[in-house]
C-alpha positions, 0 to 999 in steps of 0.5 A, spaced: 935 373 860 933 365 861 928 361 859 925 357 864 924 349 862 924 343 865 932 341 867 935 347 863 935 354 861 936 358 854 940 364 852 943 366 846 950 366 848 950 359 851 948 356 845 953 360 841 958 357 846 956 350 845 956 350 838 963 353 838 965 348 843 962 342 838 967 345 832 961 346 827 962 352 823 956 357 824 951 358 818 952 351 815 947 346 814 951 342 819 950 348 824 942 348 823 941 341 824 945 342 830 941 347 833 934 344 831 937 338 835 939 341 841 933 346 841 927 341 840 927 339 847 926 346 850 919 346 852 914 351 856 918 357 853 917 364 857 917 368 851 917 374 855 923 373 859 926 371 852 925 378 849 929 380 855 935 376 853 942 380 853 943 378 846 937 382 843 935 389 842 929 393 843 927 396 837 920 400 837 920 402 830 923 396 826 927 397 820 927 393 814 932 388 813 932 386 820 929 380 824 924 381 830 920 378 835 914 381 839 907 379 841 902 380 836 894 381 837 892 381 829 886 385 827 880 381 825 883 375 829 876 372 830 875 371 822 882 368 822 883 360 821 889 361 825 895 366 827 902 366 831 901 370 837 909 371 837 912 372 830 919 371 828 919 376 823 924 379 817 921 386 816 921 387 808 918 394 808 914 399 810 906 398 810 900 402 811 900 403 819 905 398 820 910 394 816 910 387 811 915 382 814 916 374 813 914 370 819 919 364 818 914 360 823 909 358 818 914 354 815 916 347 818 923 346 820 926 343 814 923 348 809 925 354 814 932 352 814 932 351 807 929 358 806 933 361 811 939 359 807 936 362 801 935 368 804 942 369 806 944 370 799 940 376 800 944 379 805 948 385 804 954 383 806 957 377 810 960 380 816 954 378 821 955 385 825 951 391 826 951 393 819 949 386 816 941 386 814 937 383 808 936 386 802 929 384 800 922 387 797 916 384 795 918 384 787 924 380 789 921 375 793 915 373 788 920 373 782 926 369 785 925 362 784 929 360 790 925 364 795 918 360 793 917 359 800 916 366 802 908 366 800 905 363 807 910 367 811 909 374 808 904 378 813 902 385 814 903 387 821 900 393 824 903 397 829 897 398 833 896 391 834 903 390 837 902 387 844 910 388 846 916 392 844 919 389 838 926 386 839 931 385 834 935 379 833 942 381 831 945 377 825 950 373 829 943 370 832 939 369 826 941 362 826 939 360 833 932 364 832 930 361 826 931 354 830 928 356 836 921 353 837 918 360 839 911 360 835 905 361 839 899 359 834 892 360 836 886 357 832 891 350 830 897 346 832 903 347 828 902 341 824 896 343 821 899 350 820 905 347 816 900 343 812 896 349 810 903 353 808 905 347 803 899 348 799 901 355 798 907 354 794 
């Protein structure tokens, strides 16, 4: 449930409580700035323990509109310039052998926050409970100028290459997951990956 880091530990509940105590409203520019500031000090994140956090739910077959974390070993990885072993994905729809999704890790922090804020306007409601999900399609993503940052994030994931059972991040925890530095890029460091992503807009 906890992530072992030097001098600290992480749970979604812990950071919910801290945000509440700060008096900052959730899902605002201020809350995302707060989370980015507090979570950036986390290092050596134990991602396997993260997948067991009490806030997350096992989801062997991801559903469209939901957010997921999982370990992944891509097909043809030897030919890829880089990839993320631990994606944070909003499933967009089904695809042959798997699904299409937006891996938010491919955007630098500031643009990830902006993109996430725009995506929230495509949620089916603002209850932020089990009924809340994103209503997205590829055509919507490519047509909406407010979602122009989707290009480097849009990926095809194969079930046969999943290295763990996906866990769903509930809507109450979307904001924390977006700010949590859990990317695990192989083949390039985050700065290089994000620089290449900027070229795709």
